[in-house]
Every structure is written in structure tokens, then in C-alpha cells.
C-alpha positions as CSV (number, residue, x, y, z in Angstrom):
1,M,-139.7,-17.2,22.6
2,N,-135.9,-17.4,23.0
3,K,-135.6,-19.0,19.6
4,L,-137.6,-16.2,18.1
5,L,-135.5,-13.5,19.7
6,A,-132.3,-15.3,18.6
7,A,-133.6,-15.5,15.0
8,L,-134.4,-11.8,15.0
9,L,-131.0,-10.9,16.3
10,L,-129.4,-13.1,13.7
11,I,-131.4,-11.4,10.9
12,C,-130.4,-8.0,12.2
13,F,-126.8,-9.0,12.5
14,L,-126.7,-10.4,9.0
15,G,-128.5,-7.4,7.6
16,T,-125.9,-5.0,9.2
17,A,-123.0,-7.2,8.0
18,H,-124.4,-7.3,4.5
19,A,-124.9,-3.5,4.5
20,Q,-121.3,-3.0,5.6
21,M,-120.1,-5.4,2.9
22,D,-122.0,-3.4,0.3
23,D,-120.6,-0.1,1.7
24,A,-117.1,-1.5,1.5
25,G,-117.6,-2.5,-2.1
26,K,-118.9,1.0,-2.9
27,Y,-116.0,2.6,-1.1
28,I,-113.4,0.4,-2.8
29,A,-114.9,1.4,-6.1
30,D,-114.8,5.1,-5.1
31,L,-111.0,4.8,-4.5
32,K,-110.7,4.9,-8.3
33,A,-112.8,8.0,-8.7
34,P,-111.3,11.0,-10.5
35,D,-112.3,13.3,-7.6
36,A,-109.6,13.4,-4.9
37,K,-112.2,14.3,-2.2
38,L,-114.2,11.2,-3.0
39,R,-111.0,9.0,-3.0
40,M,-110.1,10.6,0.4
41,S,-113.5,10.1,1.9
42,A,-113.6,6.5,0.6
43,A,-110.2,5.7,2.1
44,E,-111.3,7.2,5.4
45,E,-114.5,5.1,5.5
46,L,-112.6,1.9,4.6
47,G,-110.4,2.5,7.6
48,A,-113.4,2.8,9.8
49,I,-115.0,-0.4,8.4
50,K,-111.7,-2.3,8.6
51,D,-112.6,-4.4,5.6
52,P,-109.6,-6.5,4.6
53,R,-110.7,-6.3,0.9
54,A,-109.6,-2.7,1.0
55,V,-105.9,-3.4,1.8
56,K,-104.6,-3.7,-1.8
57,P,-106.6,-0.8,-3.2
58,L,-105.5,1.4,-0.2
59,M,-101.8,0.3,-0.7
60,A,-102.1,1.6,-4.3
61,L,-103.4,4.9,-3.0
62,L,-100.2,5.4,-1.1
63,K,-98.9,6.6,-4.6
64,D,-101.8,8.9,-5.3
65,K,-101.0,12.3,-6.7
66,D,-103.0,14.0,-3.9
67,A,-101.3,14.1,-0.5
68,K,-104.5,14.1,1.4
69,V,-105.5,10.9,-0.3
70,R,-102.2,9.3,0.6
71,Y,-102.6,10.6,4.2
72,Y,-106.0,8.8,4.5
73,A,-104.7,5.7,2.8
74,A,-101.8,5.3,5.3
75,R,-104.2,6.1,8.2
76,S,-106.7,3.5,7.1
77,L,-104.1,0.8,6.6
78,G,-103.1,1.3,10.2
79,F,-106.6,0.7,11.3
80,I,-106.9,-2.4,9.2
81,E,-103.6,-3.7,10.5
82,D,-102.9,-6.1,7.6
83,S,-99.2,-7.1,7.5
84,S,-99.1,-7.1,3.7
85,A,-99.2,-3.3,3.9
86,V,-96.0,-3.1,5.9
87,E,-93.6,-2.7,3.0
88,P,-95.7,-0.1,1.1
89,L,-96.1,1.8,4.4
90,I,-92.3,1.7,4.9
91,L,-91.9,3.2,1.4
92,A,-94.5,5.9,2.5
93,L,-92.0,6.9,5.2
94,K,-90.2,8.7,2.4
95,D,-93.2,10.6,1.1
96,P,-92.5,14.3,0.4
97,E,-95.6,15.3,2.5
98,P,-94.9,15.3,6.3
99,S,-98.5,14.3,7.2
100,V,-98.2,11.1,5.0
101,R,-94.9,10.2,6.7
102,R,-96.4,10.8,10.1
103,N,-99.4,8.6,9.3
104,A,-97.3,5.9,7.8
105,A,-95.2,5.8,11.0
106,R,-98.4,5.7,13.1
107,A,-99.8,2.9,11.0
108,L,-96.6,0.9,11.3
109,G,-96.7,1.3,15.1
110,Q,-100.2,0.0,15.1
111,M,-99.2,-3.0,13.2
112,K,-96.3,-3.8,15.6
113,D,-94.2,-5.4,12.8
114,A,-90.5,-5.6,13.4
115,R,-89.7,-5.1,9.7
116,A,-90.5,-1.4,10.3
117,V,-88.0,-0.8,13.1
118,E,-84.9,0.1,11.0
119,P,-86.9,2.4,8.6
120,L,-88.5,4.1,11.6
121,I,-85.2,4.6,13.3
122,D,-84.0,6.3,10.1
123,L,-87.0,8.6,10.2
124,L,-85.9,9.9,13.6
125,K,-83.6,12.2,11.6
126,D,-86.6,13.9,10.1
127,T,-86.6,17.7,10.6
128,N,-90.3,17.6,11.5
129,S,-90.6,17.2,15.3
130,N,-94.2,15.9,14.9
131,I,-92.9,13.0,12.8
132,R,-90.1,12.3,15.2
133,A,-92.6,12.1,18.1
134,E,-94.8,9.8,16.1
135,V,-91.8,7.6,15.3
136,V,-90.9,7.3,19.0
137,T,-94.5,6.3,19.8
138,A,-94.5,3.7,17.0
139,L,-91.1,2.3,18.1
140,S,-92.4,1.9,21.6
141,K,-95.4,0.0,20.4
142,I,-93.3,-2.4,18.3
143,K,-91.1,-3.1,21.4
144,D,-88.0,-4.2,19.6
145,I,-84.7,-4.1,21.4
146,R,-83.0,-2.4,18.4
147,S,-84.9,0.8,19.2
148,Y,-84.0,1.1,22.8
149,D,-80.8,3.2,22.4
150,Y,-82.7,5.5,20.0
151,L,-85.5,6.0,22.4
152,I,-83.0,7.0,25.0
153,A,-81.4,9.4,22.6
154,A,-84.8,10.9,21.8
155,Q,-85.1,11.9,25.4
156,K,-82.5,14.6,24.6
157,D,-84.3,15.8,21.5
158,H,-84.7,19.6,21.4
159,D,-88.4,19.3,20.9
160,P,-90.5,18.8,24.1
161,D,-93.1,16.6,22.4
162,V,-90.4,14.2,21.2
163,K,-88.9,14.2,24.7
164,K,-92.3,13.5,26.2
165,A,-93.0,10.7,23.8
166,A,-89.6,9.1,24.6
167,D,-90.2,9.4,28.3
168,E,-93.6,7.7,27.9
169,A,-92.1,5.0,25.7
170,L,-89.4,4.3,28.3
171,G,-91.9,4.5,31.2
172,V,-90.3,7.5,32.7
173,A,-92.8,9.4,34.9
174,D,-93.1,13.1,34.6
175,H,-93.2,14.6,38.0
176,S,-93.1,18.2,37.0
177,D,-96.7,18.8,38.1
178,T,-96.5,16.7,41.3
179,K,-97.0,18.7,44.5
180,T,-94.7,18.1,47.4
181,P,-96.2,17.6,50.8
182,N,-96.0,20.6,53.2
183,K,-93.5,20.0,56.0
């Protein structure tokens, strides 16, 4: 009986794995579609599947003419966490679209690759506070000593979200909502 159950579970697992592999192949093909919405959707799905075959096609999409496609390509590369995508993601930190720069920073933080530290530090000068906050979070995940002084400086940023990200990165507790005991 146990052998029969094991065999059935194996068949179910292989069937699911095969279906995912077929889905990945379809989504990879869709990355070349003329319709930007289809490319965007395919990039998003490939990030969810985390299929390593998608890395090179997703890296190519970082240069897509549509910003939303580039956004999802960067996001998905972060989910897949393949180190071969680090350099293209570093280049995406200079994308004209803020959402792409932000997702590239997030993806680099997820990958925890020290090659991204200096380019991320440079991005702390971005005028967009959401990007600066994401960069602080990414640097905290990479845990490289080169970023320490910049994380301290980010605690003085004029934006509260950047300050909060820096405090969290440095392990500084926020006690603003802590109640003091009655005396």
C-alpha cells in the first residue's frame, strides 16, 4: 500500500513539474511577443515560477522599450536570484524610469551580491525617496562593510521612509509608539 501511495505521489509531482516546465517554455516564448502586456505578464509569471532558463531572456528585457516590461523583468530576476543577472541589473539602476531603478535595487538586494554595493551607494543620490529607501534596504541585505557609513548618513535623510529604512537596516529600534509606565 505504501509503495502504491509513493508511486501516485511521484506521478503527481512529475506531472506538476512537467506542467511548470511547459508553462516556463510558453512564457519564455511570450517574452518575444509584440504585445507589451503579454511580455509583461510573461515576465511576471517567470518570476513566480523561478525557472533558471528565463534568466537570459529576462536580462534582455531590461532593455525593452516598455517601462512596465523592464519593471517586471527586474522584479522577476530578483525572485530567481541568479548571479549572472547582477551586471545587467546594475545597468538597470540607471534606467530613466524610477520604478525600474527601484526594482533593480530590490533585486540586487535579494541577490546579496557584493558587486552591487558601489552602484547602490551611488543610487543613494537619487532624487526619488522611494528609490533611496529601497537602496537602503538592499544594502542592509548585502551586509557589506562599505555601506555602513552610508546607512548612517541615510538616517539623516529628509524623507521619513528613508530614515526608517536606515534605522531598520542598522537595528535601531523605533520607540516613538512605546508607552511609558505610569508612575
